[in-house]
LUMTITI-40765 format. One record per residue (C-alpha): residue number from 1; x, y, z; residue in one letter. Coordinates in steps of 0.5 Angstrom, whole numbers, plus 500, padded with zeros to 3 digits. Example, Ala and Ser with C-alpha at 12.3 -4.5 7.8 and 13.67 -1.06 7.14 Angstrom:
BEGIN
<num->1, x->525, y->491, z->516, residu->A>
<num->2, x->527, y->498, z->514, residu->S>
# end
This chain:
BEGIN
<num->1, x->695, y->081, z->302, residu->M>
<num->2, x->698, y->087, z->306, residu->R>
<num->3, x->694, y->092, z->303, residu->H>
<num->4, x->687, y->089, z->303, residu->L>
<num->5, x->689, y->088, z->310, residu->L>
<num->6, x->691, y->096, z->310, residu->I>
<num->7, x->684, y->097, z->307, residu->L>
<num->8, x->680, y->093, z->312, residu->F>
<num->9, x->683, y->097, z->316, residu->L>
<num->10, x->681, y->104, z->314, residu->I>
<num->11, x->674, y->103, z->312, residu->A>
<num->12, x->673, y->098, z->319, residu->G>
<num->13, x->676, y->102, z->324, residu->T>
<num->14, x->674, y->109, z->322, residu->G>
<num->15, x->667, y->107, z->321, residu->R>
<num->16, x->667, y->104, z->328, residu->L>
<num->17, x->671, y->110, z->331, residu->Y>
<num->18, x->663, y->114, z->330, residu->S>
<num->19, x->662, y->109, z->335, residu->Q>
<num->20, x->665, y->112, z->341, residu->T>
<num->21, x->666, y->120, z->338, residu->S>
<num->22, x->658, y->120, z->338, residu->D>
<num->23, x->655, y->115, z->344, residu->S>
<num->24, x->654, y->120, z->349, residu->T>
<num->25, x->647, y->122, z->345, residu->L>
<num->26, x->644, y->116, z->345, residu->H>
<num->27, x->638, y->116, z->348, residu->P>
<num->28, x->641, y->110, z->354, residu->R>
<num->29, x->645, y->115, z->355, residu->N>
<num->30, x->642, y->121, z->357, residu->L>
<num->31, x->643, y->124, z->364, residu->S>
<num->32, x->636, y->126, z->367, residu->P>
<num->33, x->640, y->132, z->369, residu->A>
<num->34, x->640, y->134, z->363, residu->N>
<num->35, x->635, y->131, z->360, residu->N>
<num->36, x->631, y->136, z->356, residu->E>
<num->37, x->637, y->140, z->353, residu->A>
<num->38, x->641, y->134, z->350, residu->Q>
<num->39, x->635, y->131, z->347, residu->A>
<num->40, x->635, y->138, z->343, residu->K>
<num->41, x->642, y->137, z->342, residu->V>
<num->42, x->640, y->129, z->339, residu->L>
<num->43, x->634, y->132, z->335, residu->K>
<num->44, x->639, y->138, z->332, residu->T>
<num->45, x->645, y->133, z->331, residu->N>
<num->46, x->640, y->127, z->328, residu->S>
<num->47, x->636, y->125, z->324, residu->G>
<num->48, x->637, y->123, z->316, residu->P>
<num->49, x->642, y->125, z->312, residu->G>
<num->50, x->649, y->124, z->308, residu->L>
<num->51, x->654, y->128, z->312, residu->T>
<num->52, x->661, y->129, z->308, residu->F>
<num->53, x->665, y->125, z->313, residu->K>
<num->54, x->659, y->120, z->313, residu->R>
<num->55, x->662, y->120, z->306, residu->M>
<num->56, x->669, y->120, z->306, residu->I>
<num->57, x->671, y->113, z->307, residu->V>
<num->58, x->667, y->110, z->300, residu->P>
<num->59, x->668, y->116, z->297, residu->L>
<num->60, x->675, y->116, z->297, residu->S>
<num->61, x->675, y->108, z->295, residu->F>
<num->62, x->671, y->110, z->289, residu->I>
<num->63, x->675, y->115, z->287, residu->T>
<num->64, x->682, y->111, z->288, residu->Y>
<num->65, x->678, y->105, z->283, residu->G>
<num->66, x->676, y->111, z->278, residu->A>
<num->67, x->683, y->114, z->277, residu->I>
<num->68, x->687, y->107, z->277, residu->S>
<num->69, x->683, y->105, z->271, residu->Q>
<num->70, x->688, y->111, z->268, residu->S>
<num->71, x->694, y->111, z->272, residu->N>
<num->72, x->700, y->107, z->269, residu->E>
<num->73, x->704, y->107, z->276, residu->D>
<num->74, x->697, y->105, z->279, residu->L>
<num->75, x->696, y->100, z->273, residu->K>
<num->76, x->704, y->096, z->275, residu->D>
<num->77, x->702, y->096, z->283, residu->F>
<num->78, x->695, y->092, z->281, residu->D>
<num->79, x->699, y->089, z->276, residu->N>
<num->80, x->704, y->086, z->282, residu->N>
<num->81, x->699, y->085, z->287, residu->I>
<num->82, x->696, y->080, z->282, residu->K>
<num->83, x->703, y->077, z->281, residu->K>
<num->84, x->703, y->077, z->289, residu->L>
<num->85, x->696, y->074, z->290, residu->V>
<num->86, x->697, y->069, z->284, residu->R>
<num->87, x->703, y->065, z->285, residu->K>
<num->88, x->699, y->059, z->286, residu->D>
<num->89, x->696, y->059, z->279, residu->A>
<num->90, x->691, y->053, z->279, residu->D>
<num->91, x->688, y->056, z->286, residu->F>
<num->92, x->681, y->057, z->286, residu->H>
<num->93, x->676, y->057, z->291, residu->T>
<num->94, x->668, y->058, z->290, residu->P>
<num->95, x->668, y->061, z->297, residu->V>
<num->96, x->667, y->068, z->296, residu->D>
<num->97, x->660, y->067, z->292, residu->N>
<num->98, x->657, y->064, z->298, residu->Y>
<num->99, x->662, y->069, z->303, residu->L>
<num->100, x->659, y->076, z->300, residu->Q>
<num->101, x->653, y->075, z->303, residu->Y>
<num->102, x->654, y->072, z->311, residu->A>
<num->103, x->655, y->080, z->314, residu->P>
<num->104, x->648, y->082, z->311, residu->G>
<num->105, x->644, y->075, z->313, residu->L>
<num->106, x->648, y->075, z->320, residu->A>
<num->107, x->643, y->081, z->322, residu->V>
<num->108, x->637, y->076, z->321, residu->Y>
<num->109, x->640, y->071, z->325, residu->A>
<num->110, x->642, y->075, z->331, residu->L>
<num->111, x->636, y->077, z->331, residu->N>
<num->112, x->633, y->070, z->330, residu->A>
<num->113, x->637, y->068, z->336, residu->V>
<num->114, x->634, y->074, z->340, residu->G>
<num->115, x->639, y->079, z->340, residu->I>
<num->116, x->636, y->085, z->337, residu->K>
<num->117, x->639, y->091, z->332, residu->G>
<num->118, x->637, y->097, z->332, residu->E>
<num->119, x->631, y->096, z->326, residu->H>
<num->120, x->625, y->092, z->327, residu->N>
<num->121, x->623, y->086, z->322, residu->F>
<num->122, x->620, y->090, z->317, residu->R>
<num->123, x->624, y->097, z->317, residu->D>
<num->124, x->631, y->094, z->317, residu->R>
<num->125, x->628, y->089, z->310, residu->T>
<num->126, x->627, y->095, z->307, residu->M>
<num->127, x->634, y->098, z->309, residu->I>
<num->128, x->638, y->092, z->306, residu->Y>
<num->129, x->633, y->092, z->300, residu->L>
<num->130, x->634, y->099, z->298, residu->L>
<num->131, x->641, y->099, z->300, residu->S>
<num->132, x->643, y->092, z->295, residu->N>
<num->133, x->638, y->095, z->289, residu->V>
<num->134, x->642, y->102, z->289, residu->M>
<num->135, x->649, y->098, z->289, residu->M>
<num->136, x->647, y->093, z->284, residu->G>
<num->137, x->643, y->099, z->279, residu->I>
<num->138, x->649, y->102, z->279, residu->T>
<num->139, x->655, y->097, z->280, residu->V>
<num->140, x->652, y->093, z->274, residu->Q>
<num->141, x->651, y->100, z->270, residu->S>
<num->142, x->658, y->102, z->272, residu->I>
<num->143, x->661, y->095, z->269, residu->K>
<num->144, x->657, y->096, z->262, residu->K>
<num->145, x->660, y->103, z->262, residu->I>
<num->146, x->667, y->101, z->263, residu->T>
<num->147, x->668, y->094, z->260, residu->K>
<num->148, x->675, y->093, z->264, residu->V>
<num->149, x->677, y->086, z->263, residu->Q>
<num->150, x->678, y->081, z->268, residu->R>
<num->151, x->684, y->079, z->270, residu->P>
<num->152, x->684, y->072, z->267, residu->E>
<num->153, x->680, y->075, z->261, residu->G>
<num->154, x->674, y->072, z->261, residu->S>
<num->155, x->670, y->078, z->260, residu->G>
<num->156, x->670, y->086, z->261, residu->T>
<num->157, x->666, y->086, z->266, residu->N>
<num->158, x->671, y->087, z->273, residu->A>
<num->159, x->670, y->094, z->275, residu->F>
<num->160, x->668, y->094, z->280, residu->P>
<num->161, x->667, y->088, z->285, residu->S>
<num->162, x->660, y->086, z->285, residu->G>
<num->163, x->662, y->081, z->290, residu->H>
<num->164, x->665, y->085, z->294, residu->T>
<num->165, x->660, y->090, z->294, residu->A>
<num->166, x->655, y->086, z->296, residu->T>
<num->167, x->659, y->084, z->302, residu->A>
<num->168, x->661, y->091, z->304, residu->F>
<num->169, x->653, y->093, z->303, residu->A>
<num->170, x->652, y->088, z->309, residu->G>
<num->171, x->658, y->089, z->312, residu->A>
<num->172, x->656, y->096, z->313, residu->E>
<num->173, x->649, y->094, z->314, residu->F>
<num->174, x->651, y->089, z->320, residu->L>
<num->175, x->655, y->095, z->323, residu->R>
<num->176, x->650, y->100, z->323, residu->Q>
<num->177, x->645, y->095, z->326, residu->E>
<num->178, x->649, y->093, z->332, residu->Y>
<num->179, x->653, y->098, z->333, residu->K>
<num->180, x->650, y->101, z->340, residu->D>
<num->181, x->651, y->092, z->341, residu->V>
<num->182, x->658, y->091, z->340, residu->S>
<num->183, x->663, y->094, z->336, residu->P>
<num->184, x->665, y->086, z->334, residu->W>
<num->185, x->659, y->085, z->330, residu->Y>
<num->186, x->662, y->091, z->325, residu->G>
<num->187, x->669, y->088, z->325, residu->I>
<num->188, x->667, y->080, z->324, residu->A>
<num->189, x->662, y->083, z->318, residu->G>
<num->190, x->668, y->088, z->315, residu->Y>
<num->191, x->673, y->082, z->316, residu->A>
<num->192, x->669, y->077, z->312, residu->A>
<num->193, x->668, y->083, z->307, residu->A>
<num->194, x->674, y->083, z->307, residu->T>
<num->195, x->676, y->077, z->305, residu->T>
<num->196, x->671, y->076, z->300, residu->T>
<num->197, x->675, y->082, z->296, residu->G>
<num->198, x->682, y->077, z->297, residu->I>
<num->199, x->679, y->071, z->295, residu->M>
<num->200, x->676, y->076, z->288, residu->R>
<num->201, x->684, y->077, z->287, residu->M>
<num->202, x->686, y->070, z->289, residu->Y>
<num->203, x->680, y->067, z->284, residu->N>
<num->204, x->683, y->072, z->279, residu->N>
<num->205, x->677, y->074, z->278, residu->K>
<num->206, x->678, y->082, z->280, residu->H>
<num->207, x->684, y->086, z->280, residu->W>
<num->208, x->686, y->091, z->286, residu->F>
<num->209, x->683, y->096, z->284, residu->R>
<num->210, x->676, y->093, z->282, residu->D>
<num->211, x->676, y->090, z->289, residu->V>
<num->212, x->676, y->098, z->293, residu->V>
<num->213, x->671, y->102, z->288, residu->A>
<num->214, x->666, y->096, z->290, residu->G>
<num->215, x->667, y->096, z->297, residu->A>
<num->216, x->666, y->103, z->297, residu->G>
<num->217, x->660, y->103, z->293, residu->F>
<num->218, x->658, y->098, z->297, residu->G>
<num->219, x->659, y->101, z->304, residu->I>
<num->220, x->656, y->108, z->300, residu->L>
<num->221, x->649, y->104, z->298, residu->S>
<num->222, x->648, y->102, z->305, residu->T>
<num->223, x->650, y->109, z->307, residu->E>
<num->224, x->644, y->111, z->303, residu->A>
<num->225, x->639, y->106, z->305, residu->A>
<num->226, x->639, y->109, z->312, residu->Y>
<num->227, x->637, y->117, z->310, residu->W>
<num->228, x->632, y->114, z->305, residu->L>
<num->229, x->628, y->109, z->310, residu->E>
<num->230, x->626, y->114, z->315, residu->P>
<num->231, x->623, y->118, z->308, residu->I>
<num->232, x->620, y->113, z->304, residu->I>
<num->233, x->617, y->109, z->311, residu->A>
<num->234, x->614, y->115, z->313, residu->K>
<num->235, x->611, y->116, z->306, residu->K>
<num->236, x->608, y->109, z->304, residu->I>
<num->237, x->607, y->107, z->313, residu->F>
<num->238, x->606, y->115, z->315, residu->R>
<num->239, x->612, y->112, z->320, residu->K>
<num->240, x->613, y->117, z->326, residu->K>
<num->241, x->620, y->120, z->325, residu->T>
<num->242, x->625, y->117, z->331, residu->V>
<num->243, x->632, y->120, z->331, residu->Y>
<num->244, x->639, y->116, z->333, residu->H>
<num->245, x->644, y->119, z->335, residu->Y>
<num->246, x->649, y->121, z->328, residu->P>
<num->247, x->653, y->114, z->325, residu->S>
<num->248, x->659, y->119, z->324, residu->G>
<num->249, x->664, y->116, z->319, residu->L>
# end
């Protein structure tokens, strides 16, 4: 349990850090006196782009999961976590099957009650679909290639965790859409995503490494979707490029 909380803190707080470090570049914070100069900085340093800084966290998670497949010490670490969370061998809950979708759907629920996010319905739906399509194809392809056996032995499609990937893709989607409204939306999304990962291990469906890698693929797919959306929208809808301040990590 402690290690999953560390996972949440690394992913969530690391990404929420950028909200304070970059907030001065947001258009609503541009002072009239320096508006023109600051606008130039905004345009120069923003727009579509997958910077290394933004990918550090998800790539670190994916790398950990990949290395853990052949590292005996990390495999032992996984077994120890399994023993810790599976003290009650009869435990099972279907909650994770539904909770994985909660962060992503929360974006639509918040908009429905009048709490507006970063994008309109069309654009955010394109982002959400792009994220899930890329994540789904990537995760399912890797499952078929790696053929890692599940902890309870029910199949050879353990790596990476699809439930966790879905949850973290939605959590990053929620964070991106509401980072300018309140950081607590992102925190809640990442808490729900982390809980999903924990439940996958309590249900004995995944190893710790599966959950960590799943989180990485989920976050990365949403980052890629935010990069691709304005490019696709420009081609399909002739949408003009709108510069937003960089989201950082």
